[in-house]
C-alpha positions in Angstrom: 55.5 33.7 -62.7 53.1 36.1 -64.2 52.4 39.9 -64.4 49.7 40.6 -62.5 49.3 44.3 -63.3 49.3 45.1 -66.8 51.6 42.1 -69.1 53.7 44.3 -71.3 53.2 44.6 -75.0 56.4 43.7 -75.9 58.0 40.3 -75.2 61.2 39.0 -77.6 61.9 35.2 -77.3 65.4 34.1 -75.2 66.9 33.2 -78.8 67.2 37.2 -79.8 67.9 38.2 -75.6 70.6 36.2 -74.9 72.9 36.8 -78.1 72.0 40.6 -77.2 73.6 40.2 -73.9 76.6 38.6 -75.0 76.8 40.8 -78.0 76.8 43.8 -75.1 79.3 41.9 -72.4 81.3 40.7 -76.3 82.0 44.8 -77.1 85.0 46.4 -76.8 84.6 50.3 -77.5 87.7 52.3 -78.0 88.9 53.8 -74.4 87.8 57.3 -75.2 84.4 56.0 -75.7 84.6 53.1 -72.3 83.0 55.6 -70.1 80.1 56.7 -72.3 79.5 52.6 -73.4 79.3 51.4 -69.7 77.4 54.0 -68.8 74.4 53.4 -71.9 75.0 49.7 -70.9 74.3 50.0 -67.4 71.7 52.7 -67.4 69.4 51.8 -70.7 70.7 48.5 -72.3 70.9 45.9 -69.0 67.7 47.5 -67.5 65.9 46.6 -71.0 67.7 43.3 -71.5 66.1 42.6 -68.1 62.7 44.0 -68.7 62.3 42.3 -71.9 63.6 38.9 -70.5 61.1 38.8 -67.4 58.2 39.6 -70.1 59.1 36.9 -72.6 57.9 33.1 -72.5 60.8 30.7 -72.9 60.1 27.3 -74.6 59.8 23.8 -72.3 63.2 23.1 -73.7 64.8 26.6 -73.0 62.5 27.2 -69.2 64.3 23.9 -68.2 67.6 25.6 -69.3 67.5 28.5 -67.5 65.7 27.1 -64.3 69.2 24.7 -64.5 71.4 27.6 -65.0 69.7 30.0 -62.3 69.9 27.0 -60.1 73.8 26.7 -60.5 74.6 30.0 -60.5 75.1 30.8 -56.6 77.6 27.4 -57.1 79.6 29.4 -59.3 79.5 32.9 -57.9 80.3 32.0 -54.3 84.1 30.1 -55.0 85.3 32.4 -57.6 87.0 35.4 -54.8 88.2 32.2 -52.3 90.2 31.0 -55.7 91.2 33.9 -57.0 92.4 34.6 -53.2 94.2 31.5 -53.2 95.8 31.5 -57.1 96.8 34.8 -56.5 98.7 33.8 -52.8 100.0 30.9 -54.6 101.5 33.0 -57.8 102.7 35.3 -54.9 104.4 32.6 -53.4 106.2 31.1 -56.2 107.3 34.4 -57.7 104.4 35.6 -59.5 102.3 38.7 -60.1 98.5 39.2 -59.9 98.3 42.6 -59.8 97.3 43.4 -63.4 94.3 40.5 -63.5 90.9 41.4 -62.6 88.6 38.8 -60.5 86.8 38.7 -63.5 
């Protein structure tokens, strides 16, 4: 897919963008800064990463990898809720407690 109106002037390679995304997702700020961190990541960092990712041109092998990941993402995403529900029901049936565990 190409930019039709005006291509962006800045384009970072995916080898920079993927670790940046992983760093943000793995960050664990102190509790007093958690809300500000979440707000900044949601309103500034993630849109910037999406824009820069859309403006980048991956190499041949990276393009194949990204196409494959895009193809399987729905198949990974969809069963999460039923698996969690069944796991929670099983844990409750045997006396476990899933109330403190997030769906993630």
